[in-house]
PDB file of N, CA, C and O in Angstrom:
ATOM      1  N   MET A   1       0.850  -1.182   0.000  1.00  0.00           N
ATOM      2  CA  MET A   1       0.000   0.000   0.000  1.00  0.00           C
ATOM      3  C   MET A   1       0.887   1.234   0.000  1.00  0.00           C
ATOM      4  O   MET A   1       2.051   1.177   0.396  1.00  0.00           O
ATOM      5  N   GLN A   2       0.336   2.326  -0.439  1.00  0.00           N
ATOM      6  CA  GLN A   2       1.101   3.567  -0.544  1.00  0.00           C
ATOM      7  C   GLN A   2       0.649   4.552   0.531  1.00  0.00           C
ATOM      8  O   GLN A   2      -0.548   4.731   0.758  1.00  0.00           O
ATOM      9  N   VAL A   3       1.625   5.194   1.196  1.00  0.00           N
ATOM     10  CA  VAL A   3       1.343   6.244   2.179  1.00  0.00           C
ATOM     11  C   VAL A   3       2.247   7.434   1.890  1.00  0.00           C
ATOM     12  O   VAL A   3       3.284   7.302   1.239  1.00  0.00           O
ATOM     13  N   GLN A   4       1.842   8.586   2.379  1.00  0.00           N
ATOM     14  CA  GLN A   4       2.595   9.820   2.156  1.00  0.00           C
ATOM     15  C   GLN A   4       3.212  10.275   3.467  1.00  0.00           C
ATOM     16  O   GLN A   4       2.576  10.195   4.518  1.00  0.00           O
ATOM     17  N   LEU A   5       4.452  10.753   3.407  1.00  0.00           N
ATOM     18  CA  LEU A   5       5.106  11.342   4.567  1.00  0.00           C
ATOM     19  C   LEU A   5       5.381  12.803   4.276  1.00  0.00           C
ATOM     20  O   LEU A   5       5.781  13.160   3.168  1.00  0.00           O
ATOM     21  N   LEU A   6       5.164  13.652   5.280  1.00  0.00           N
ATOM     22  CA  LEU A   6       5.381  15.090   5.155  1.00  0.00           C
ATOM     23  C   LEU A   6       6.208  15.608   6.316  1.00  0.00           C
ATOM     24  O   LEU A   6       6.083  15.132   7.444  1.00  0.00           O
ATOM     25  N   ARG A   7       7.043  16.577   6.034  1.00  0.00           N
ATOM     26  CA  ARG A   7       7.725  17.340   7.079  1.00  0.00           C
ATOM     27  C   ARG A   7       7.907  18.749   6.529  1.00  0.00           C
ATOM     28  O   ARG A   7       8.090  18.938   5.326  1.00  0.00           O
ATOM     29  N   ALA A   8       7.854  19.740   7.425  1.00  0.00           N
ATOM     30  CA  ALA A   8       7.886  21.124   6.958  1.00  0.00           C
ATOM     31  C   ALA A   8       8.706  22.005   7.874  1.00  0.00           C
ATOM     32  O   ALA A   8       8.829  21.763   9.075  1.00  0.00           O
ATOM     33  N   TRP A   9       9.259  23.027   7.267  1.00  0.00           N
ATOM     34  CA  TRP A   9      10.000  24.080   7.948  1.00  0.00           C
ATOM     35  C   TRP A   9       9.322  25.386   7.586  1.00  0.00           C
ATOM     36  O   TRP A   9       8.402  25.374   6.768  1.00  0.00           O
ATOM     37  N   PRO A  10       9.731  26.521   8.157  1.00  0.00           N
ATOM     38  CA  PRO A  10       9.043  27.781   7.865  1.00  0.00           C
ATOM     39  C   PRO A  10       8.893  28.120   6.377  1.00  0.00           C
ATOM     40  O   PRO A  10       7.838  28.618   5.986  1.00  0.00           O
ATOM     41  N   LYS A  11       9.885  27.877   5.542  1.00  0.00           N
ATOM     42  CA  LYS A  11       9.763  28.270   4.131  1.00  0.00           C
ATOM     43  C   LYS A  11       9.991  27.117   3.169  1.00  0.00           C
ATOM     44  O   LYS A  11      10.294  27.332   1.996  1.00  0.00           O
ATOM     45  N   ARG A  12       9.846  25.897   3.663  1.00  0.00           N
ATOM     46  CA  ARG A  12      10.118  24.735   2.814  1.00  0.00           C
ATOM     47  C   ARG A  12       9.412  23.514   3.383  1.00  0.00           C
ATOM     48  O   ARG A  12       9.176  23.425   4.588  1.00  0.00           O
ATOM     49  N   ALA A  13       9.079  22.577   2.507  1.00  0.00           N
ATOM     50  CA  ALA A  13       8.446  21.337   2.937  1.00  0.00           C
ATOM     51  C   ALA A  13       8.935  20.184   2.064  1.00  0.00           C
ATOM     52  O   ALA A  13       9.266  20.371   0.894  1.00  0.00           O
ATOM     53  N   ASP A  14       8.973  18.992   2.652  1.00  0.00           N
ATOM     54  CA  ASP A  14       9.312  17.767   1.925  1.00  0.00           C
ATOM     55  C   ASP A  14       8.123  16.831   1.996  1.00  0.00           C
ATOM     56  O   ASP A  14       7.451  16.736   3.023  1.00  0.00           O
ATOM     57  N   SER A  15       7.873  16.147   0.903  1.00  0.00           N
ATOM     58  CA  SER A  15       6.813  15.155   0.843  1.00  0.00           C
ATOM     59  C   SER A  15       7.322  13.970   0.033  1.00  0.00           C
ATOM     60  O   SER A  15       8.003  14.144  -0.978  1.00  0.00           O
ATOM     61  N   ILE A  16       6.990  12.773   0.480  1.00  0.00           N
ATOM     62  CA  ILE A  16       7.426  11.577  -0.239  1.00  0.00           C
ATOM     63  C   ILE A  16       6.340  10.509  -0.128  1.00  0.00           C
ATOM     64  O   ILE A  16       5.704  10.358   0.915  1.00  0.00           O
ATOM     65  N   LEU A  17       6.140   9.776  -1.214  1.00  0.00           N
ATOM     66  CA  LEU A  17       5.242   8.629  -1.209  1.00  0.00           C
ATOM     67  C   LEU A  17       6.099   7.379  -1.072  1.00  0.00           C
ATOM     68  O   LEU A  17       7.113   7.233  -1.753  1.00  0.00           O
ATOM     69  N   VAL A  18       5.682   6.477  -0.183  1.00  0.00           N
ATOM     70  CA  VAL A  18       6.420   5.225  -0.003  1.00  0.00           C
ATOM     71  C   VAL A  18       5.450   4.051  -0.093  1.00  0.00           C
ATOM     72  O   VAL A  18       4.260   4.176   0.198  1.00  0.00           O
ATOM     73  N   GLU A  19       5.979   2.942  -0.492  1.00  0.00           N
ATOM     74  CA  GLU A  19       5.236   1.689  -0.583  1.00  0.00           C
ATOM     75  C   GLU A  19       5.595   0.854   0.643  1.00  0.00           C
ATOM     76  O   GLU A  19       6.772   0.600   0.900  1.00  0.00           O
ATOM     77  N   VAL A  20       4.581   0.426   1.401  1.00  0.00           N
ATOM     78  CA  VAL A  20       4.797  -0.396   2.590  1.00  0.00           C
ATOM     79  C   VAL A  20       3.864  -1.607   2.554  1.00  0.00           C
ATOM     80  O   VAL A  20       2.906  -1.630   1.782  1.00  0.00           O
ATOM     81  N   ASN A  21       4.140  -2.601   3.379  1.00  0.00           N
ATOM     82  CA  ASN A  21       3.297  -3.800   3.465  1.00  0.00           C
ATOM     83  C   ASN A  21       1.923  -3.460   4.024  1.00  0.00           C
ATOM     84  O   ASN A  21       1.739  -2.409   4.638  1.00  0.00           O
ATOM     85  N   GLU A  22       0.974  -4.338   3.813  1.00  0.00           N
ATOM     86  CA  GLU A  22      -0.404  -4.132   4.289  1.00  0.00           C
ATOM     87  C   GLU A  22      -0.492  -3.970   5.805  1.00  0.00           C
ATOM     88  O   GLU A  22      -1.342  -3.220   6.286  1.00  0.00           O
ATOM     89  N   ASN A  23       0.354  -4.647   6.564  1.00  0.00           N
ATOM     90  CA  ASN A  23       0.314  -4.572   8.029  1.00  0.00           C
ATOM     91  C   ASN A  23       1.333  -3.583   8.580  1.00  0.00           C
ATOM     92  O   ASN A  23       1.766  -3.720   9.724  1.00  0.00           O
ATOM     93  N   ALA A  24       1.716  -2.611   7.801  1.00  0.00           N
ATOM     94  CA  ALA A  24       2.773  -1.677   8.197  1.00  0.00           C
ATOM     95  C   ALA A  24       2.299  -0.707   9.278  1.00  0.00           C
ATOM     96  O   ALA A  24       1.110  -0.426   9.427  1.00  0.00           O
ATOM     97  N   CYS A  25       3.284  -0.212  10.021  1.00  0.00           N
ATOM     98  CA  CYS A  25       3.027   0.819  11.024  1.00  0.00           C
ATOM     99  C   CYS A  25       3.849   2.058  10.642  1.00  0.00           C
ATOM    100  O   CYS A  25       4.605   2.040   9.671  1.00  0.00           O
ATOM    101  N   VAL A  26       3.689   3.117  11.414  1.00  0.00           N
ATOM    102  CA  VAL A  26       4.380   4.375  11.135  1.00  0.00           C
ATOM    103  C   VAL A  26       5.892   4.169  11.061  1.00  0.00           C
ATOM    104  O   VAL A  26       6.546   4.730  10.181  1.00  0.00           O
ATOM    105  N   ALA A  27       6.453   3.377  11.965  1.00  0.00           N
ATOM    106  CA  ALA A  27       7.901   3.136  11.966  1.00  0.00           C
ATOM    107  C   ALA A  27       8.362   2.520  10.651  1.00  0.00           C
ATOM    108  O   ALA A  27       9.445   2.846  10.165  1.00  0.00           O
ATOM    109  N   ASP A  28       7.560   1.637  10.070  1.00  0.00           N
ATOM    110  CA  ASP A  28       7.911   1.022   8.788  1.00  0.00           C
ATOM    111  C   ASP A  28       7.962   2.070   7.675  1.00  0.00           C
ATOM    112  O   ASP A  28       8.861   2.042   6.835  1.00  0.00           O
ATOM    113  N   ALA A  29       7.003   2.989   7.669  1.00  0.00           N
ATOM    114  CA  ALA A  29       6.974   4.041   6.655  1.00  0.00           C
ATOM    115  C   ALA A  29       8.159   4.988   6.816  1.00  0.00           C
ATOM    116  O   ALA A  29       8.762   5.402   5.825  1.00  0.00           O
ATOM    117  N   LEU A  30       8.498   5.332   8.059  1.00  0.00           N
ATOM    118  CA  LEU A  30       9.658   6.196   8.302  1.00  0.00           C
ATOM    119  C   LEU A  30      10.935   5.522   7.809  1.00  0.00           C
ATOM    120  O   LEU A  30      11.791   6.172   7.208  1.00  0.00           O
ATOM    121  N   ALA A  31      11.063   4.223   8.061  1.00  0.00           N
ATOM    122  CA  ALA A  31      12.246   3.492   7.610  1.00  0.00           C
ATOM    123  C   ALA A  31      12.299   3.445   6.080  1.00  0.00           C
ATOM    124  O   ALA A  31      13.374   3.585   5.495  1.00  0.00           O
ATOM    125  N   ALA A  32      11.163   3.250   5.437  1.00  0.00           N
ATOM    126  CA  ALA A  32      11.114   3.197   3.974  1.00  0.00           C
ATOM    127  C   ALA A  32      11.535   4.528   3.360  1.00  0.00           C
ATOM    128  O   ALA A  32      12.129   4.554   2.282  1.00  0.00           O
ATOM    129  N   ALA A  33      11.231   5.636   4.041  1.00  0.00           N
ATOM    130  CA  ALA A  33      11.591   6.969   3.555  1.00  0.00           C
ATOM    131  C   ALA A  33      12.983   7.389   4.029  1.00  0.00           C
ATOM    132  O   ALA A  33      13.511   8.411   3.591  1.00  0.00           O
ATOM    133  N   ASN A  34      13.568   6.600   4.918  1.00  0.00           N
ATOM    134  CA  ASN A  34      14.850   6.936   5.535  1.00  0.00           C
ATOM    135  C   ASN A  34      14.756   8.253   6.322  1.00  0.00           C
ATOM    136  O   ASN A  34      15.701   9.042   6.350  1.00  0.00           O
ATOM    137  N   TRP A  35      13.604   8.469   6.956  1.00  0.00           N
ATOM    138  CA  TRP A  35      13.370   9.619   7.822  1.00  0.00           C
ATOM    139  C   TRP A  35      13.298   9.117   9.256  1.00  0.00           C
ATOM    140  O   TRP A  35      13.029   7.940   9.497  1.00  0.00           O
ATOM    141  N   GLN A  36      13.543  10.026  10.220  1.00  0.00           N
ATOM    142  CA  GLN A  36      13.448   9.649  11.621  1.00  0.00           C
ATOM    143  C   GLN A  36      13.091  10.844  12.482  1.00  0.00           C
ATOM    144  O   GLN A  36      13.242  11.994  12.069  1.00  0.00           O
ATOM    145  N   LEU A  37      12.616  10.559  13.680  1.00  0.00           N
ATOM    146  CA  LEU A  37      12.407  11.626  14.654  1.00  0.00           C
ATOM    147  C   LEU A  37      13.773  11.989  15.210  1.00  0.00           C
ATOM    148  O   LEU A  37      14.626  11.124  15.409  1.00  0.00           O
ATOM    149  N   ASP A  38      13.973  13.286  15.461  1.00  0.00           N
ATOM    150  CA  ASP A  38      15.248  13.753  15.992  1.00  0.00           C
ATOM    151  C   ASP A  38      14.992  14.992  16.835  1.00  0.00           C
ATOM    152  O   ASP A  38      13.866  15.217  17.279  1.00  0.00           O
ATOM    153  N   ALA A  39      16.002  15.782  17.057  1.00  0.00           N
ATOM    154  CA  ALA A  39      15.843  16.988  17.878  1.00  0.00           C
ATOM    155  C   ALA A  39      14.895  17.989  17.227  1.00  0.00           C
ATOM    156  O   ALA A  39      14.233  18.755  17.927  1.00  0.00           O
ATOM    157  N   GLU A  40      14.819  17.995  15.900  1.00  0.00           N
ATOM    158  CA  GLU A  40      13.968  18.954  15.201  1.00  0.00           C
ATOM    159  C   GLU A  40      12.527  18.458  15.066  1.00  0.00           C
ATOM    160  O   GLU A  40      11.587  19.205  15.336  1.00  0.00           O
ATOM    161  N   PHE A  41      12.353  17.224  14.658  1.00  0.00           N
ATOM    162  CA  PHE A  41      11.012  16.641  14.503  1.00  0.00           C
ATOM    163  C   PHE A  41      10.767  15.710  15.677  1.00  0.00           C
ATOM    164  O   PHE A  41      11.395  14.657  15.789  1.00  0.00           O
ATOM    165  N   VAL A  42       9.846  16.106  16.556  1.00  0.00           N
ATOM    166  CA  VAL A  42       9.718  15.441  17.844  1.00  0.00           C
ATOM    167  C   VAL A  42       8.445  14.617  18.013  1.00  0.00           C
ATOM    168  O   VAL A  42       8.304  13.901  19.005  1.00  0.00           O
ATOM    169  N   ALA A  43       7.515  14.705  17.059  1.00  0.00           N
ATOM    170  CA  ALA A  43       6.248  13.981  17.199  1.00  0.00           C
ATOM    171  C   ALA A  43       5.734  13.574  15.822  1.00  0.00           C
ATOM    172  O   ALA A  43       6.215  14.042  14.790  1.00  0.00           O
ATOM    173  N   ILE A  44       4.737  12.684  15.841  1.00  0.00           N
ATOM    174  CA  ILE A  44       4.160  12.157  14.617  1.00  0.00           C
ATOM    175  C   ILE A  44       2.645  12.317  14.683  1.00  0.00           C
ATOM    176  O   ILE A  44       2.046  12.210  15.753  1.00  0.00           O
ATOM    177  N   ALA A  45       2.034  12.574  13.530  1.00  0.00           N
ATOM    178  CA  ALA A  45       0.579  12.590  13.409  1.00  0.00           C
ATOM    179  C   ALA A  45       0.193  11.889  12.111  1.00  0.00           C
ATOM    180  O   ALA A  45       0.946  11.902  11.136  1.00  0.00           O
ATOM    181  N   VAL A  46      -0.976  11.283  12.112  1.00  0.00           N
ATOM    182  CA  VAL A  46      -1.545  10.712  10.895  1.00  0.00           C
ATOM    183  C   VAL A  46      -2.822  11.503  10.624  1.00  0.00           C
ATOM    184  O   VAL A  46      -3.776  11.446  11.401  1.00  0.00           O
ATOM    185  N   PHE A  47      -2.830  12.238   9.517  1.00  0.00           N
ATOM    186  CA  PHE A  47      -3.934  13.147   9.185  1.00  0.00           C
ATOM    187  C   PHE A  47      -4.252  14.075  10.355  1.00  0.00           C
ATOM    188  O   PHE A  47      -5.422  14.320  10.651  1.00  0.00           O
ATOM    189  N   GLY A  48      -3.214  14.595  11.025  1.00  0.00           N
ATOM    190  CA  GLY A  48      -3.392  15.575  12.091  1.00  0.00           C
ATOM    191  C   GLY A  48      -3.735  15.000  13.451  1.00  0.00           C
ATOM    192  O   GLY A  48      -3.905  15.758  14.406  1.00  0.00           O
ATOM    193  N   VAL A  49      -3.843  13.687  13.568  1.00  0.00           N
ATOM    194  CA  VAL A  49      -4.155  13.039  14.846  1.00  0.00           C
ATOM    195  C   VAL A  49      -2.871  12.428  15.394  1.00  0.00           C
ATOM    196  O   VAL A  49      -2.179  11.694  14.688  1.00  0.00           O
ATOM    197  N   ALA A  50      -2.553  12.727  16.649  1.00  0.00           N
ATOM    198  CA  ALA A  50      -1.316  12.226  17.258  1.00  0.00           C
ATOM    199  C   ALA A  50      -1.188  10.715  17.073  1.00  0.00           C
ATOM    200  O   ALA A  50      -2.158   9.969  17.215  1.00  0.00           O
ATOM    201  N   ALA A  51       0.022  10.288  16.756  1.00  0.00           N
ATOM    202  CA  ALA A  51       0.286   8.868  16.514  1.00  0.00           C
ATOM    203  C   ALA A  51       1.609   8.474  17.153  1.00  0.00           C
ATOM    204  O   ALA A  51       2.396   9.325  17.567  1.00  0.00           O
ATOM    205  N   GLN A  52       1.835   7.178  17.223  1.00  0.00           N
ATOM    206  CA  GLN A  52       3.076   6.622  17.752  1.00  0.00           C
ATOM    207  C   GLN A  52       3.744   5.808  16.653  1.00  0.00           C
ATOM    208  O   GLN A  52       3.147   5.567  15.604  1.00  0.00           O
ATOM    209  N   ALA A  53       4.966   5.389  16.888  1.00  0.00           N
ATOM    210  CA  ALA A  53       5.701   4.603  15.898  1.00  0.00           C
ATOM    211  C   ALA A  53       4.998   3.293  15.576  1.00  0.00           C
ATOM    212  O   ALA A  53       5.141   2.774  14.468  1.00  0.00           O
ATOM    213  N   ASP A  54       4.235   2.744  16.532  1.00  0.00           N
ATOM    214  CA  ASP A  54       3.564   1.466  16.301  1.00  0.00           C
ATOM    215  C   ASP A  54       2.128   1.607  15.791  1.00  0.00           C
ATOM    216  O   ASP A  54       1.406   0.613  15.709  1.00  0.00           O
ATOM    217  N   THR A  55       1.703   2.828  15.445  1.00  0.00           N
ATOM    218  CA  THR A  55       0.358   3.052  14.906  1.00  0.00           C
ATOM    219  C   THR A  55       0.230   2.374  13.547  1.00  0.00           C
ATOM    220  O   THR A  55       1.049   2.601  12.657  1.00  0.00           O
ATOM    221  N   ARG A  56      -0.788   1.550  13.389  1.00  0.00           N
ATOM    222  CA  ARG A  56      -1.030   0.852  12.125  1.00  0.00           C
ATOM    223  C   ARG A  56      -1.504   1.832  11.060  1.00  0.00           C
ATOM    224  O   ARG A  56      -2.231   2.783  11.347  1.00  0.00           O
ATOM    225  N   LEU A  57      -1.081   1.583   9.839  1.00  0.00           N
ATOM    226  CA  LEU A  57      -1.417   2.465   8.715  1.00  0.00           C
ATOM    227  C   LEU A  57      -2.477   1.845   7.822  1.00  0.00           C
ATOM    228  O   LEU A  57      -2.688   0.633   7.812  1.00  0.00           O
ATOM    229  N   HIS A  58      -3.137   2.723   7.069  1.00  0.00           N
ATOM    230  CA  HIS A  58      -4.142   2.319   6.084  1.00  0.00           C
ATOM    231  C   HIS A  58      -3.733   2.916   4.738  1.00  0.00           C
ATOM    232  O   HIS A  58      -3.025   3.922   4.698  1.00  0.00           O
ATOM    233  N   PRO A  59      -4.169   2.312   3.647  1.00  0.00           N
ATOM    234  CA  PRO A  59      -3.807   2.847   2.326  1.00  0.00           C
ATOM    235  C   PRO A  59      -4.171   4.337   2.208  1.00  0.00           C
ATOM    236  O   PRO A  59      -5.278   4.747   2.555  1.00  0.00           O
ATOM    237  N   GLY A  60      -3.221   5.130   1.714  1.00  0.00           N
ATOM    238  CA  GLY A  60      -3.456   6.555   1.505  1.00  0.00           C
ATOM    239  C   GLY A  60      -3.242   7.437   2.720  1.00  0.00           C
ATOM    240  O   GLY A  60      -3.448   8.648   2.637  1.00  0.00           O
ATOM    241  N   ASP A  61      -2.833   6.866   3.848  1.00  0.00           N
ATOM    242  CA  ASP A  61      -2.597   7.683   5.047  1.00  0.00           C
ATOM    243  C   ASP A  61      -1.510   8.730   4.786  1.00  0.00           C
ATOM    244  O   ASP A  61      -0.602   8.515   3.984  1.00  0.00           O
ATOM    245  N   ARG A  62      -1.624   9.866   5.481  1.00  0.00           N
ATOM    246  CA  ARG A  62      -0.618  10.931   5.421  1.00  0.00           C
ATOM    247  C   ARG A  62       0.027  11.036   6.798  1.00  0.00           C
ATOM    248  O   ARG A  62      -0.637  11.374   7.778  1.00  0.00           O
ATOM    249  N   ILE A  63       1.315  10.745   6.866  1.00  0.00           N
ATOM    250  CA  ILE A  63       2.068  10.794   8.115  1.00  0.00           C
ATOM    251  C   ILE A  63       2.809  12.120   8.162  1.00  0.00           C
ATOM    252  O   ILE A  63       3.532  12.468   7.229  1.00  0.00           O
ATOM    253  N   GLU A  64       2.628  12.856   9.246  1.00  0.00           N
ATOM    254  CA  GLU A  64       3.239  14.177   9.388  1.00  0.00           C
ATOM    255  C   GLU A  64       4.261  14.153  10.514  1.00  0.00           C
ATOM    256  O   GLU A  64       3.946  13.760  11.637  1.00  0.00           O
ATOM    257  N   LEU A  65       5.473  14.568  10.217  1.00  0.00           N
ATOM    258  CA  LEU A  65       6.487  14.739  11.252  1.00  0.00           C
ATOM    259  C   LEU A  65       6.341  16.160  11.786  1.00  0.00           C
ATOM    260  O   LEU A  65       6.342  17.120  11.015  1.00  0.00           O
ATOM    261  N   LEU A  66       6.216  16.292  13.084  1.00  0.00           N
ATOM    262  CA  LEU A  66       5.902  17.574  13.705  1.00  0.00           C
ATOM    263  C   LEU A  66       7.100  18.147  14.447  1.00  0.00           C
ATOM    264  O   LEU A  66       7.828  17.435  15.139  1.00  0.00           O
ATOM    265  N   ARG A  67       7.284  19.445  14.285  1.00  0.00           N
ATOM    266  CA  ARG A  67       8.353  20.147  15.004  1.00  0.00           C
ATOM    267  C   ARG A  67       7.817  20.635  16.342  1.00  0.00           C
ATOM    268  O   ARG A  67       6.608  20.779  16.520  1.00  0.00           O
ATOM    269  N   ALA A  68       8.717  20.886  17.273  1.00  0.00           N
ATOM    270  CA  ALA A  68       8.325  21.409  18.585  1.00  0.00           C
ATOM    271  C   ALA A  68       7.769  22.824  18.431  1.00  0.00           C
ATOM    272  O   ALA A  68       8.185  23.571  17.546  1.00  0.00           O
ATOM    273  N   LEU A  69       6.839  23.178  19.290  1.00  0.00           N
ATOM    274  CA  LEU A  69       6.295  24.536  19.276  1.00  0.00           C
ATOM    275  C   LEU A  69       7.341  25.520  19.769  1.00  0.00           C
ATOM    276  O   LEU A  69       8.076  25.240  20.716  1.00  0.00           O
ATOM    277  N   ILE A  70       7.401  26.666  19.124  1.00  0.00           N
ATOM    278  CA  ILE A  70       8.330  27.714  19.537  1.00  0.00           C
ATOM    279  C   ILE A  70       7.751  28.514  20.694  1.00  0.00           C
ATOM    280  O   ILE A  70       8.470  28.942  21.596  1.00  0.00           O
ATOM    281  N   ILE A  71       6.429  28.709  20.649  1.00  0.00           N
ATOM    282  CA  ILE A  71       5.743  29.461  21.698  1.00  0.00           C
ATOM    283  C   ILE A  71       4.383  28.812  21.926  1.00  0.00           C
ATOM    284  O   ILE A  71       3.781  28.272  20.998  1.00  0.00           O
ATOM    285  N   ASP A  72       3.906  28.868  23.156  1.00  0.00           N
ATOM    286  CA  ASP A  72       2.592  28.337  23.489  1.00  0.00           C
ATOM    287  C   ASP A  72       1.531  29.083  22.659  1.00  0.00           C
ATOM    288  O   ASP A  72       1.536  30.314  22.648  1.00  0.00           O
ATOM    289  N   PRO A  73       0.639  28.388  21.979  1.00  0.00           N
ATOM    290  CA  PRO A  73      -0.372  29.057  21.144  1.00  0.00           C
ATOM    291  C   PRO A  73      -1.220  30.080  21.897  1.00  0.00           C
ATOM    292  O   PRO A  73      -1.580  31.116  21.336  1.00  0.00           O
ATOM    293  N   LYS A  74      -1.541  29.802  23.153  1.00  0.00           N
ATOM    294  CA  LYS A  74      -2.325  30.766  23.938  1.00  0.00           C
ATOM    295  C   LYS A  74      -1.528  32.048  24.162  1.00  0.00           C
ATOM    296  O   LYS A  74      -2.071  33.148  24.061  1.00  0.00           O
ATOM    297  N   GLN A  75      -0.242  31.905  24.465  1.00  0.00           N
ATOM    298  CA  GLN A  75       0.608  33.072  24.674  1.00  0.00           C
ATOM    299  C   GLN A  75       0.753  33.864  23.379  1.00  0.00           C
ATOM    300  O   GLN A  75       0.736  35.095  23.407  1.00  0.00           O
ATOM    301  N   ALA A  76       0.895  33.183  22.252  1.00  0.00           N
ATOM    302  CA  ALA A  76       1.008  33.868  20.960  1.00  0.00           C
ATOM    303  C   ALA A  76      -0.250  34.689  20.685  1.00  0.00           C
ATOM    304  O   ALA A  76      -0.161  35.811  20.186  1.00  0.00           O
ATOM    305  N   ARG A  77      -1.415  34.139  21.005  1.00  0.00           N
ATOM    306  CA  ARG A  77      -2.674  34.867  20.792  1.00  0.00           C
ATOM    307  C   ARG A  77      -2.739  36.100  21.693  1.00  0.00           C
ATOM    308  O   ARG A  77      -3.175  37.166  21.259  1.00  0.00           O
ATOM    309  N   ARG A  78      -2.309  35.956  22.937  1.00  0.00           N
ATOM    310  CA  ARG A  78      -2.298  37.108  23.850  1.00  0.00           C
ATOM    311  C   ARG A  78      -1.395  38.222  23.318  1.00  0.00           C
ATOM    312  O   ARG A  78      -1.756  39.398  23.361  1.00  0.00           O
ATOM    313  N   LEU A  79      -0.226  37.842  22.819  1.00  0.00           N
ATOM    314  CA  LEU A  79       0.703  38.839  22.281  1.00  0.00           C
ATOM    315  C   LEU A  79       0.112  39.548  21.060  1.00  0.00           C
ATOM    316  O   LEU A  79       0.264  40.760  20.912  1.00  0.00           O
ATOM    317  N   ARG A  80      -0.561  38.794  20.188  1.00  0.00           N
ATOM    318  CA  ARG A  80      -1.205  39.419  19.016  1.00  0.00           C
ATOM    319  C   ARG A  80      -2.314  40.371  19.455  1.00  0.00           C
ATOM    320  O   ARG A  80      -2.469  41.447  18.878  1.00  0.00           O
ATOM    321  N   ALA A  81      -3.084  39.988  20.468  1.00  0.00           N
ATOM    322  CA  ALA A  81      -4.163  40.850  20.964  1.00  0.00           C
ATOM    323  C   ALA A  81      -3.599  42.130  21.560  1.00  0.00           C
ATOM    324  O   ALA A  81      -4.152  43.208  21.340  1.00  0.00           O
ATOM    325  N   GLU A  82      -2.515  42.028  22.305  1.00  0.00           N
ATOM    326  CA  GLU A  82      -1.887  43.220  22.886  1.00  0.00           C
ATOM    327  C   GLU A  82      -1.402  44.157  21.793  1.00  0.00           C
ATOM    328  O   GLU A  82      -1.593  45.370  21.886  1.00  0.00           O
ATOM    329  N   ARG A  83      -0.775  43.609  20.759  1.00  0.00           N
ATOM    330  CA  ARG A  83      -0.281  44.425  19.632  1.00  0.00           C
ATOM    331  C   ARG A  83      -1.442  45.109  18.920  1.00  0.00           C
ATOM    332  O   ARG A  83      -1.328  46.267  18.518  1.00  0.00           O
ATOM    333  N   ALA A  84      -2.552  44.407  18.763  1.00  0.00           N
ATOM    334  CA  ALA A  84      -3.712  44.978  18.071  1.00  0.00           C
ATOM    335  C   ALA A  84      -4.317  46.127  18.882  1.00  0.00           C
ATOM    336  O   ALA A  84      -4.796  47.105  18.308  1.00  0.00           O
ATOM    337  N   LYS A  85      -4.298  46.013  20.212  1.00  0.00           N
ATOM    338  CA  LYS A  85      -4.827  47.084  21.064  1.00  0.00           C
ATOM    339  C   LYS A  85      -4.008  48.359  20.942  1.00  0.00           C
ATOM    340  O   LYS A  85      -4.551  49.463  20.978  1.00  0.00           O
ATOM    341  N   ARG A  86      -2.698  48.201  20.796  1.00  0.00           N
ATOM    342  CA  ARG A  86      -1.810  49.347  20.724  1.00  0.00           C
ATOM    343  C   ARG A  86      -1.943  50.117  19.415  1.00  0.00           C
ATOM    344  O   ARG A  86      -1.515  51.269  19.339  1.00  0.00           O
ATOM    345  N   ARG A  87      -2.508  49.528  18.413  1.00  0.00           N
ATOM    346  CA  ARG A  87      -2.634  50.201  17.104  1.00  0.00           C
ATOM    347  C   ARG A  87      -3.742  51.160  17.070  1.00  0.00           C
ATOM    348  O   ARG A  87      -3.973  51.800  16.044  1.00  0.00           O
TER     349      ARG A  87
END
């Protein structure tokens, strides 16, 4: 079966389609793409839902390698609201 892997940076993204066995898990797809979790990519999602290396895959799944958050989303919203008030 075929699955897609994605990883992204602020101004660039990589995407690759890989062929894996019917009973494959996320770790198998990462190995097929020669990608891995590291200091930059710290989590995995399948179609935006948190996943683990042993999560079973289905044909056409999209596996996303996720980077760590730079700032808490709530704090970022507060900062944007403060900036908007000052204008």
